[in-house]
Steps between C-alpha positions, in 0.01 A plus 500: 500500500647834393459812702468813294592826662387813326739786511284738300370795692288774354676832443277659761627264770870548439531876482656630819697821509598743770234388746224448241332197354251488214205265509255434218133555595353395166583503129533878494576628852814482710560602856818663625547402864754667725658379821429843648353835400606621157470805279332545166842545347606158630174351366563636150859373510403144593198490269712631210778251567259209525317602183815529291707218642241234583210586271727611212289810455613767258668803661213705352223283647292666769461375855162590657415522870215262576493572875713733701656422840306263718511154655632217286254260344768236443692512831444607859697822445337835565676685221429422136387666176363342180578564137437374149632539147150451357261764637203367308543142621541624859192723475699820555429829329827683426524846660742787486621400844618718781778751537603306813699188402419349838123519462452202261152584373300234321555532127821699537757371255860527403718348225719209607825686426384808695397277789838331500672839508372533857739218599791735439391767746 
């Protein structure tokens, strides 16, 4: 009898960076979970990195906020925010966003390369 061990893990389960992990909620929505409080700038950085590295999104693709800061739906952490690359599939109406990068308003969006630029600050 052979024992088969699967080593495949979805991209959402393996992304961990600087105190963040990304978990997939459904086919369109991902949740950025932090070990402790985090800023909007940190959210955009990790969402942009995940989108480009793990999802192979174009640098010009937009990341949309599905839900701003709140309790995680995938872990027992208190600090999480949700995002998507497909606003329509996630049921999100794109907005102009906020002037405050830390607000994370539903529908606010940013290109992947712009989001990743927040990693350098």
